[in-house]
MARNU-290001 format. One line per field, with one value per residue: x, y, z of N, C-alpha, C, O in turn; residue number from 1; residue in three letters. Coordinates in steps of 0.001 Angstrom, whole numbers, plus 500000, padded with zeros to 6 digits. Layout:
BEGIN
n.X	[X;...] $
n.Y	[Y;...] $
n.Z	[Z;...] $
ca.X	[X;...] $
ca.Y	[Y;...] $
ca.Z	[Z;...] $
c.X	[X;...] $
c.Y	[Y;...] $
c.Z	[Z;...] $
o.X	[X;...] $
o.Y	[Y;...] $
o.Z	[Z;...] $
i	[NUM;...] $
aa	[ala;...] $
END
This chain:
BEGIN
n.X	[669883;668574;669577;671703;670987;669220;671969;672912;670673;670762;673354;673279;671924;673674;676006;674816;674297;676805;678055;676651;677310;680124;679846;678834;680564;682601;681623;681328;684106;684809;683363;684133;687359;686650;685789;688343;689873;689124;689512;692020;693132;691989;693848;696364;695937;695715;698027;699786;699011;700449;703261;704438;704489;705737;708563;708992;709245;711838;713588;713489;714599;717312;718234;718339;720155;722548;722480;723329;725430;727119;726639;727975;730364;731230;731087;732957;735610;735011;735843;738078;739784;739380;740688;743046;743548;743581;745565;747513;747407;747731;750574;751497;751107;752525;755223;755232;754728;757336;759160;758510;759337;762579;762770;762334;764128;766055;766556;768564;768644;769297;768451;769178;771414;769646;767052;765505;764169;765171;762717;761007;762790;764796;766568;769867;769624;767644;765172;762002;761693;758477;757191;755286;752074;751862;751009;750588;750165;750921;753426;754159;753985;755814;758014;758127;756509;754475;751454;750615;752731;754246;752955;753190;755843;755845;754578;751815;751305;749607;747958;746124;747268;749915;752752;754652;757701;757767;759263;759052;759725;761209;760212;762499;763187] $
n.Y	[667627;669303;672098;671838;671452;673614;675416;674574;675091;678241;678804;678064;679617;682030;681492;681043;683565;685203;683408;684751;687158;687364;686281;688530;690248;689117;689351;691809;693026;691414;692943;695565;694579;693836;696658;697924;696284;696600;699551;699238;697827;699466;701766;700429;699485;702201;702865;700739;701752;703921;703139;701981;705004;706078;704458;705125;708109;708005;706424;708558;710751;709582;709302;712245;713335;712110;713300;716049;715461;714719;716733;718846;718298;718708;721139;722289;721466;722901;725286;725388;725016;727289;729252;728062;728556;731665;732353;731475;733032;735845;735142;735283;737778;739258;738365;739893;742784;742748;742482;744994;746841;746489;747194;749898;750888;750337;752548;755005;758141;760735;762902;762288;763666;766253;765446;766245;768504;767523;766295;766154;766678;768312;771389;772905;775353;775600;775347;773445;771505;770450;767473;764633;764106;765679;767828;770969;770596;767769;768185;769897;768411;766695;767916;769088;771267;774094;774493;777189;778519;777694;779169;781650;781795;781975;784007;784793;781992;779660;777004;775353;774888;774196;772741;769851;769711;772659;775197;775716;777920;776202;777078;778040;776354] $
n.Z	[402948;401747;401826;400370;398076;397389;397125;394745;392978;393294;392642;390168;388460;388811;387022;383813;383653;383847;381683;379554;379693;379305;376558;375373;375345;374302;371572;371576;371427;369154;366688;367278;366795;363857;362668;363452;361687;359010;358467;358352;356395;354702;354861;353968;351660;350018;350540;349302;346808;346512;346794;343968;342636;344539;344152;341539;341580;342963;341001;339103;340551;341002;338348;337774;339036;338534;335858;336684;337932;335967;334402;335835;336130;333472;333324;335399;334214;331721;332652;333718;331388;329986;331842;331931;328901;329195;330902;329159;326874;328871;329371;326674;326235;328167;327728;325300;326013;327739;325629;324021;326335;326543;323876;324211;326322;325330;323099;322005;324223;323396;320635;316963;314960;313401;313862;315054;318044;321078;323361;326329;328157;330601;329445;329653;329749;331583;330231;329685;327171;325473;325700;323608;324786;327152;329503;331392;333875;334109;333666;335949;338060;337487;338284;340522;341207;341518;339228;338778;339713;337153;335206;335828;335371;332711;331273;328916;328112;326695;328077;326707;324086;323940;322013;320706;321525;321983;324016;327522;330707;333658;336824;339334;342606] $
ca.X	[669939;667792;670240;672579;669607;669264;673031;672796;669610;671497;675082;672867;671305;674216;676957;674332;674346;678540;678140;675869;677942;681010;679528;678231;681759;683360;680861;681730;685614;685089;682955;685637;688221;685881;686004;689841;690630;688414;690326;693534;692820;691945;694962;697610;695399;696060;699925;699925;698578;701503;704618;704871;705117;707241;709765;709242;710013;713201;714198;713848;715970;718759;718688;718279;721262;723409;722640;723946;727224;727515;727135;728543;732056;731539;731257;734299;736080;734997;735954;739244;739988;739203;741635;744341;743822;743712;746786;748559;747571;748637;752027;752207;750848;753279;756636;755340;755388;758199;760307;758816;759775;763496;763485;762236;765139;767264;766514;769193;768057;769934;768305;770205;771293;768636;766007;764411;764789;764653;761228;760745;764014;765025;767844;770613;769485;766462;763731;761719;760680;757478;757044;754169;751074;752536;750283;750945;749691;752169;755119;754459;754119;757122;759575;757461;756525;752805;750987;750362;754327;754669;752374;753824;757204;755935;753229;751308;751656;748250;747988;745537;748006;751401;753091;755854;759033;757998;760241;758529;760893;760819;760715;763481;762624] $
ca.Y	[667857;670831;673138;671707;671486;675270;676171;674268;676296;679917;679290;677829;681031;683034;680974;681526;685345;685690;683322;685673;688688;686844;686374;689763;691219;688412;689697;693311;692973;691393;693584;696517;694419;693937;698037;698555;695554;697128;700627;699092;697167;700772;702271;699541;699591;703463;702957;700096;702602;704893;702249;702094;705948;706109;703585;705782;708971;707660;706913;710215;711741;709318;709906;713721;713092;711579;714339;716758;715111;715071;718544;719532;717733;719271;722531;722208;721367;723786;726765;725209;725024;728628;729661;728019;729800;732848;731970;731295;734447;736122;734901;735514;739449;739738;738661;741200;743902;742569;743289;746521;747894;746063;747986;751277;750842;750144;753695;756277;759365;761730;762957;761899;765029;766641;764661;767484;768732;766394;766620;765555;766777;769678;771495;773273;777063;776139;775621;772107;770823;770036;765878;764266;764061;766888;769354;772013;769838;766826;769135;770573;767362;766116;768808;769079;772683;774346;774973;778605;778819;777910;780032;783029;781754;781584;784823;784549;780803;779205;775592;774350;775031;773454;771688;768810;770596;773650;775598;776828;777973;775838;777647;777526;775812] $
ca.Z	[401664;401425;401723;398998;396332;397020;396924;393694;392625;393201;391940;388759;388117;388033;385856;382624;383397;383709;380212;378694;379966;378776;375394;374496;375467;373292;370439;371242;370990;367626;365815;367402;365852;362412;362454;362935;360553;357689;358416;358699;355215;353530;354787;353568;349970;350063;350646;348454;345282;346522;346537;342775;342209;344957;343031;339991;341998;343075;339633;338743;341363;340758;337144;337690;340127;337649;334993;337393;338314;334449;333885;336906;335763;332446;333641;335847;332505;330587;333336;333604;330236;330010;332571;330998;327619;329203;331023;328057;326693;329296;329183;325312;326309;329206;327035;324263;326727;327994;324278;323959;327307;326269;322753;324851;326819;323824;321905;322786;324780;322643;319438;316189;314233;312428;313615;315648;319195;322324;324136;327771;329416;331007;329129;330380;330093;332536;329539;329081;325832;325731;325044;323456;325652;328273;330029;332268;335340;334304;333875;337176;338796;337219;338595;342135;341368;341534;338341;338998;339267;335730;334333;336058;334788;331145;330668;327757;327454;326552;328307;325976;322765;323939;321158;321352;321222;322488;325227;328683;331762;334826;338091;340374;343462] $
c.X	[669031;668636;671289;671500;669461;670298;673400;672102;670533;672114;674833;672526;672325;675645;676092;674456;675996;678720;677873;676774;679114;680938;679479;679518;682709;682824;681426;682976;685423;684293;684091;686814;687833;686363;687883;689971;690058;689398;691884;693873;693098;693206;695855;697106;695523;697660;700260;699943;700132;703099;704804;705217;705881;709269;710090;709913;711616;714350;714672;714751;717188;718712;718962;720038;723170;723775;723682;725211;727727;728111;728255;730422;732308;732014;732593;735536;736608;736097;737387;740110;740032;740273;742870;744621;744070;744750;747832;748206;748415;750200;752781;752158;752462;755128;756566;755868;756709;759555;760310;759448;761601;763630;763182;763636;766575;767388;767712;768326;767925;769209;769272;770104;770461;767468;764946;764867;764225;763423;761643;762034;764425;766637;768691;770428;768476;765152;763811;761135;759771;757117;755677;753277;751577;751364;751065;751093;750761;753543;755034;754665;755920;758449;759082;757303;754776;752827;751172;751750;754861;754459;752551;755097;757184;754450;753335;751241;750004;748428;747481;746189;749125;750968;754689;756949;758894;758660;759385;759740;759918;761198;761839;762851;763255] $
c.Y	[668703;671828;672781;671924;673032;675789;675786;674952;677505;680078;678835;678896;681876;682490;681163;682869;685768;685070;684564;687117;688303;686799;687467;690343;690835;689041;691622;693397;692635;691971;695221;696243;694343;695480;698367;697606;696121;698745;700466;698746;698503;701328;701469;699588;701326;703622;702219;700464;703531;704235;702608;703894;706633;705807;704456;707381;708640;707567;707585;710829;710933;709555;711519;713725;713135;712486;715510;716478;715440;716301;719218;719356;718367;720428;722796;722276;722277;725229;726868;725456;726729;728947;729331;728335;730964;732895;731985;732815;735451;736126;735496;737270;739808;739539;739460;742586;743999;743179;744407;747607;747548;747027;749592;751328;751001;751297;754613;757942;760599;761732;762554;763361;765366;766174;765554;767755;767585;766891;765544;765586;768088;770186;772622;774928;777149;775996;773911;772531;770251;768503;765698;763808;764563;767328;769511;770911;768656;767381;769428;769510;766647;766837;769473;770586;772584;774779;776591;779205;778877;778690;781183;782720;782084;782672;784835;783018;780111;777556;774743;774346;774614;772602;770993;770000;772020;773933;776301;776971;777379;776878;777129;777273;776723] $
c.Z	[400780;401066;400072;397940;396322;396912;395292;392370;392266;392499;390416;387906;387808;387078;384573;382637;383086;382211;379452;378656;378987;377400;374681;374581;374344;371851;369760;370640;369545;366850;365969;366377;364208;361883;362076;361531;359101;357625;358268;357095;353971;353379;354057;352021;349337;349758;349513;346727;345438;346222;345144;342396;343334;344411;341832;340331;342104;342056;339159;339233;341123;339204;336875;338285;339115;336346;335591;337734;337158;334339;334974;336491;334607;332318;334301;334726;332062;331471;333440;332543;330085;330781;332010;329667;327844;330040;330310;327462;327150;329678;327937;325498;326851;328181;325901;324801;327388;326600;324242;324835;326954;325032;323330;325293;325757;323169;322966;323111;323904;321073;318526;315439;313147;312402;314517;317161;320469;323373;325505;328737;329429;330605;329694;330775;331227;332147;329461;328329;325940;325287;324425;324615;327099;328597;331043;333622;335534;334527;335509;337987;338491;337789;340226;342179;341129;339847;337948;338626;338045;334300;334639;335492;333353;330867;329249;327033;327706;326769;327375;324648;323000;322587;321485;320582;321783;323939;326172;329755;332789;335699;338920;341487;344594] $
o.X	[668843;668452;671410;671534;669587;670119;674081;672574;670972;672050;675667;672866;672238;676235;676911;674745;676313;679336;678704;676835;679130;681926;679944;679658;683384;683688;681675;683076;685813;684442;684643;687238;688640;687127;688466;690148;690771;689978;692729;694808;693831;693760;696243;697982;695387;698257;700954;700499;700820;703940;705402;706298;706574;710355;711178;710816;712446;715445;715830;715639;718217;719611;719656;720941;724228;724891;724714;726055;728627;729238;729183;731353;733478;732932;733356;736259;737775;736906;737998;741152;741168;741219;743681;745778;744711;745098;748933;748984;749374;750822;753916;753025;753336;755959;757625;756815;757222;760477;761314;759898;762185;764631;763862;764394;767630;768410;767711;767627;766926;769345;770376;769085;770559;766736;763724;765926;763128;763483;762341;762288;764419;767657;767999;770900;768267;764168;764801;760328;759940;756618;754855;753819;751644;750522;751897;752154;751366;754443;755991;755628;756819;759605;759773;757877;754056;753808;751779;752010;755690;755023;752132;755541;758205;753426;754333;751156;749406;748921;747997;745538;749706;749926;755578;756941;759949;758626;758934;760681;758721;762225;762041;761807;762955] $
o.Y	[668749;672433;673447;672761;673644;676946;676568;675248;677705;680987;679022;678980;682531;683367;681680;683410;686554;685759;685247;687923;688863;687257;687545;691158;691590;689212;692242;693781;693442;691380;695794;697004;694753;695613;698784;698136;695964;698950;701347;699339;698609;701470;702192;699737;701501;704331;702772;699897;703737;704805;703675;704066;707628;706382;704511;707867;709067;708129;707636;711413;711600;710361;711951;714252;713764;712525;715809;717372;716275;716785;719985;720154;718706;720840;723558;723263;722636;725937;727931;726081;727201;728880;730180;728400;731596;734069;732408;733717;735949;737050;735967;737980;740404;740440;739816;743280;745095;743988;745114;748708;748616;747742;750485;751893;751626;751317;754797;758609;761286;760745;762380;764041;764809;766252;765408;767236;767043;767916;764532;764865;768862;769717;773413;775548;778201;776225;773198;773461;769233;768526;766579;763076;763795;767140;768759;770589;768447;767093;769099;769629;766284;766416;770256;771207;771650;775241;777034;780001;779713;778852;782015;783743;782421;782220;784869;782814;780123;776856;773663;773646;774592;772104;771429;770736;772589;773114;777396;776181;777591;777537;775934;777915;776539] $
o.Z	[399564;400010;399044;397037;395261;396533;394629;391273;391134;391672;389530;386726;386770;386447;383813;381570;382193;381398;378853;377728;377892;376826;373544;373669;373645;370991;368726;369475;368701;365780;365029;365508;363374;360927;361075;360434;358110;356559;358111;356558;352989;352289;353139;351168;348126;348947;348660;345787;344438;345527;345013;341833;343121;344345;341260;339649;341301;342022;338744;338613;341024;338965;335955;337635;339098;335829;334991;337805;337064;334242;334718;336596;334428;331608;333709;334591;331905;330872;333333;332737;330125;329997;331640;329254;327004;329912;330662;327773;326559;330202;327864;324989;326223;328061;325385;324433;327613;326700;324331;324517;327140;325077;322825;324504;325658;322482;324183;322347;323691;320350;319040;315326;312054;311416;314531;317516;320611;324053;325563;329703;328472;331110;330334;331729;331832;332850;329299;328330;326610;324162;324678;325443;328059;327719;331550;334156;336585;335316;336210;338743;339249;337740;340877;343074;340778;339264;336973;337724;337684;333217;333836;334972;332755;330354;328528;325822;328782;325885;327089;323873;321915;322162;322215;319596;322060;324857;325837;329674;332983;335539;339135;341607;345773] $
i	[1;2;3;4;5;6;7;8;9;10;11;12;13;14;15;16;17;18;19;20;21;22;23;24;25;26;27;28;29;30;31;32;33;34;35;36;37;38;39;40;41;42;43;44;45;46;47;48;49;50;51;52;53;54;55;56;57;58;59;60;61;62;63;64;65;66;67;68;69;70;71;72;73;74;75;76;77;78;79;80;81;82;83;84;85;86;87;88;89;90;91;92;93;94;95;96;97;98;99;100;101;102;103;104;105;106;107;108;109;110;111;112;113;114;115;116;117;118;119;120;121;122;123;124;125;126;127;128;129;130;131;132;133;134;135;136;137;138;139;140;141;142;143;144;145;146;147;148;149;150;151;152;153;154;155;156;157;158;159;160;161;162;163;164;165;166;167;168;169;170;171;172;173] $
aa	[met;asp;thr;leu;ser;arg;asp;ser;asn;ser;ser;gly;ser;val;leu;pro;leu;val;gly;val;ile;ala;gly;ala;leu;gly;leu;ile;leu;ala;ile;val;ala;leu;val;lys;leu;ser;thr;leu;gln;lys;thr;val;ala;ala;his;asp;ala;glu;ile;pro;arg;ile;ala;ser;val;glu;gly;glu;val;arg;ala;ala;thr;ala;lys;thr;glu;thr;asp;leu;lys;ala;leu;arg;glu;gly;val;gln;asn;ala;phe;asn;gln;tyr;gly;glu;gln;leu;gly;val;ile;asn;gly;lys;ile;ala;lys;ile;glu;glu;ala;gln;lys;ala;lys;pro;val;ala;ala;lys;ala;gly;ala;gly;pro;val;thr;gly;val;leu;asn;ala;asp;gly;thr;tyr;ser;ile;ala;pro;gly;asp;thr;leu;ala;lys;val;ala;arg;lys;phe;gly;thr;lys;leu;asp;ala;ile;glu;ala;glu;asn;pro;gly;leu;asp;pro;ala;lys;leu;lys;val;gly;gln;lys;ile;arg;ile;pro;lys;lys] $
END
């Protein structure tokens, strides 16, 4: 029995040591868990303070979005109305221009007796009667000739002093 009592003695001294080590580890783990819990509680508290601010910002964003959509709709309608009005005005102007063109076409080309010389046409004698707004350059383009040729054909002609109804000679091609 002597060996039994020795085995009991030696195993009895290790078990308390293992128990103390396990208890120390448990205590250390508990302390670490408390520190982590404290840090986690501070983070949650900070987030709890931010949640109402996030909700208010979300409300502001929704209100701004609704206002923007309303403004865009009003802007689209305003631009469309302006385009419609301009289109109507263009139609009216085009109608007036068409009436003026028809009136111009209906006027006789030949002048009435005693109304003065016919202007803007090549006469039978090879002269041209200056029309309102004519310049020598315009006349040259009209007849497909050069400005120098018209000046050579009409010595003493002052291009700056052309008068409506004045006759100038057009060079032959």
